[in-house]
C-alpha distance (Angstrom), angle and dihedral (degrees) to the residues before:
residue distance angle dihedral
X1 . . .
X2 3.83 . .
X3 3.72 124.7 .
X4 3.77 138.8 176.3
X5 3.85 107.8 -86.7
X6 3.75 121.6 -129.4
X7 3.79 95.7 -157.3
X8 3.78 92.4 179.1
X9 3.79 88.2 68.8
X10 3.79 92.9 53.3
X11 3.79 97.7 51.5
X12 3.76 136.8 56.0
X13 3.76 118.1 -100.5
X14 3.82 91.4 -114.3
X15 3.76 95.4 49.3
X16 3.79 111.3 123.9
X17 3.78 119.2 -171.5
X18 3.81 114.9 -149.6
X19 3.81 127.8 -170.9
X20 3.81 90.3 -101.2
X21 3.81 118.6 124.3
X22 3.76 91.2 -117.4
X23 3.81 93.3 54.7
X24 3.82 94.5 42.5
X25 3.83 90.4 52.7
X26 3.82 91.0 43.6
X27 3.81 90.6 53.4
X28 3.77 91.7 49.1
X29 3.79 90.4 53.3
X30 3.84 90.7 49.3
X31 3.79 92.6 55.1
X32 3.80 91.2 49.1
X33 3.86 104.1 -96.7
X34 3.85 116.7 142.1
X35 3.81 99.8 -134.5
X36 3.84 91.9 -162.0
X37 3.79 86.6 79.3
X38 3.79 101.9 47.1
X39 3.80 130.6 68.8
X40 3.80 118.6 -131.6
X41 3.78 126.1 -143.8
X42 3.80 125.0 159.3
X43 3.83 93.4 -107.3
X44 3.83 102.4 28.6
X45 3.77 142.2 34.3
X46 3.79 111.3 -150.3
X47 3.82 118.2 -155.6
X48 3.86 108.9 -136.8
X49 3.83 96.6 -179.3
X50 3.79 118.9 11.8
X51 3.74 95.8 -162.0
X52 3.77 98.6 46.0
X53 3.79 95.0 40.3
X54 3.82 91.5 54.4
X55 3.78 86.7 -146.5
X56 3.82 96.9 156.0
X57 3.79 125.7 178.7
X58 3.83 90.0 -103.0
X59 3.77 91.3 51.9
X60 3.79 88.8 49.3
X61 3.82 89.3 53.1
X62 3.78 90.6 51.2
X63 3.80 91.1 47.9
X64 3.77 92.9 49.3
X65 3.79 91.4 54.6
X66 3.81 89.4 59.0
X67 3.83 96.2 35.2
X68 3.77 109.7 26.4
X69 3.78 93.1 162.8
X70 3.81 96.1 56.6
X71 3.81 113.4 84.5
X72 3.81 119.5 -142.2
X73 3.82 109.3 -142.5
X74 3.80 113.0 -151.4
X75 3.80 95.8 178.6
X76 3.80 114.2 161.5
X77 3.84 93.0 -158.5
X78 3.81 91.3 53.7
X79 3.83 88.6 51.8
X80 3.77 89.4 51.8
X81 3.85 90.0 51.3
X82 3.78 90.8 50.0
X83 3.83 90.5 49.8
X84 3.83 90.4 52.7
X85 3.83 90.9 46.0
X86 3.79 93.3 49.5
X87 3.80 90.3 64.0
X88 3.81 90.2 61.1
X89 3.79 94.3 43.2
X90 3.79 102.0 50.9
X91 3.86 93.2 101.5
X92 3.81 96.6 55.3
X93 3.79 108.5 135.5
X94 3.83 112.9 -123.0
X95 3.81 117.7 -103.9
X96 3.80 92.3 13.5
X97 3.79 122.6 155.2
X98 3.82 106.5 -126.4
X99 3.81 121.4 -161.0
X100 3.79 109.2 -143.3
X101 3.82 129.8 -174.1
X102 3.78 116.6 -95.9
X103 3.79 115.2 -107.1
X104 3.79 95.6 6.6
X105 3.80 104.7 138.7
X106 3.81 97.9 -174.2
X107 3.84 94.9 51.5
X108 3.80 91.8 44.6
X109 3.79 97.3 48.3
X110 3.84 93.8 44.5
X111 3.80 95.8 47.0
X112 3.83 95.4 41.2
X113 3.86 95.1 86.8
X114 3.77 90.4 52.4
X115 3.81 87.8 71.2
X116 3.83 83.1 72.5
X117 3.78 100.8 30.6
X118 3.78 96.2 53.0
X119 3.79 102.8 5.1
X120 3.78 93.9 -115.0
X121 3.74 123.3 160.8
X122 3.85 120.6 -134.6
X123 3.82 114.5 -143.7
X124 3.79 133.9 174.2
X125 3.84 96.1 -159.6
X126 3.81 141.4 6.0
X127 3.78 125.6 47.5
X128 3.77 120.7 -5.8
X129 3.84 141.6 169.4
X130 3.80 98.9 -154.0
X131 3.84 136.4 24.1
X132 3.80 121.5 -140.8
X133 3.79 105.8 -135.5
X134 3.83 108.1 -154.3
X135 3.83 95.9 -152.9
X136 3.78 113.1 137.0
X137 3.82 130.5 -149.6
X138 3.83 95.9 -99.1
X139 3.86 92.5 51.2
X140 3.82 91.7 47.7
X141 3.84 92.0 50.5
X142 3.78 90.7 45.5
X143 3.74 90.2 54.5
X144 3.81 92.4 48.4
X145 3.75 92.0 53.3
X146 3.78 92.3 42.3
X147 3.81 93.1 57.0
X148 3.82 91.6 45.4
X149 3.80 93.4 50.2
X150 3.84 92.2 47.7
X151 3.77 90.0 54.2
X152 3.79 95.1 -113.0
X153 3.81 95.2 113.2
X154 3.74 125.3 -143.5
X155 3.79 114.7 -20.9
X156 3.78 117.1 -150.9
X157 3.78 109.4 -159.5
X158 3.80 105.6 152.1
X159 3.80 110.8 137.2
X160 3.78 126.3 -146.3
X161 3.80 92.0 -129.4
X162 3.80 95.3 51.3
X163 3.79 132.5 86.7
X164 3.80 125.2 -162.7
X165 3.83 111.3 -148.9
X166 3.83 95.3 172.8
X167 3.77 103.0 33.6
X168 3.78 92.2 105.8
X169 3.78 94.8 44.3
X170 3.87 122.1 92.7
X171 3.74 120.2 -133.3
X172 3.76 94.9 -120.8
X173 3.82 91.2 59.6
X174 3.77 91.6 50.0
X175 3.80 96.0 47.3
X176 3.86 92.3 44.5
X177 3.76 90.4 54.4
X178 3.82 93.9 42.6
X179 3.82 90.3 52.0
X180 3.81 92.7 47.9
X181 3.83 90.1 48.4
X182 3.84 94.7 48.5
X183 3.78 99.1 -105.2
X184 3.80 132.9 129.7
X185 3.78 114.5 -94.9
X186 3.82 122.2 -115.0
X187 3.79 116.1 -106.2
X188 3.82 125.5 -150.7
X189 3.82 105.0 -140.9
X190 3.80 106.2 152.7
X191 3.83 103.2 46.2
X192 3.78 124.5 122.8
X193 3.81 111.1 -97.3
X194 3.78 96.1 -144.0
X195 3.80 92.2 49.1
X196 3.83 89.3 46.9
X197 3.82 91.1 54.0
X198 3.76 91.5 48.4
X199 3.85 90.2 49.8
X200 3.84 89.5 52.5
X201 3.78 90.0 52.6
X202 3.83 91.8 49.7
X203 3.74 91.8 47.9
X204 3.78 90.3 66.6
X205 3.81 96.7 45.8
X206 3.83 103.8 31.9
X207 3.83 112.6 18.8
X208 3.87 91.7 -177.4
X209 3.80 94.3 53.9
X210 3.84 95.1 108.6
X211 3.81 95.0 59.3
X212 3.83 90.2 43.6
X213 3.82 93.9 50.5
X214 3.78 91.3 48.6
X215 3.82 91.7 49.4
X216 3.82 90.6 49.3
X217 3.81 91.8 49.0
X218 3.85 91.9 48.9
X219 3.80 90.9 47.5
X220 3.82 92.4 51.3
X221 3.80 91.2 46.6
X222 3.82 92.9 51.9
X223 3.80 91.6 47.5
X224 3.76 92.6 50.8
X225 3.78 91.3 50.2
X226 3.80 94.0 55.6
């Protein structure tokens, strides 16, 4: 049950909260927010999972009193994206160094909480244990259809040292969220035209086809590897 927080009773008299990431996350913990389920950026806090984060409206009001310049984003579409991403990130090894693309907002904001969930470190150069491949669901399905139409058959190219944060997330979800949040949309420039036309056709007759095609491809790959 929620209550109005008396933060002064939870901190020492000489505690000073700066705008540093460390202090913002510390303050969130003090008011009862589970920071493993929010994404931190200097200007915004994105809620990944409303239930698990425990970031209630009252906690948000308390947070805003301390940090009025940091926006709390309670976007349901972003939470759906994080839920889809979590399914592809459940096997991340704790304390791994993950190489992420430079200037990729979606990859950065989705993986940021995993620095607390699993103690991973996100890097853009230098040594790493895993690579974050930014491929999204639409591009993966386009590639599957492209190889089939060209007569090459299914191509299995997942690598053991790669993770795929967005492989379960459709492009329209990503672009809708990016537009709402004031970011530039992602453009598909290198996809096969025939495969793209076929995907447009399927979109009208079987809206869930992308998820089903990906599941079928993963199933076949696992069977062939046995």
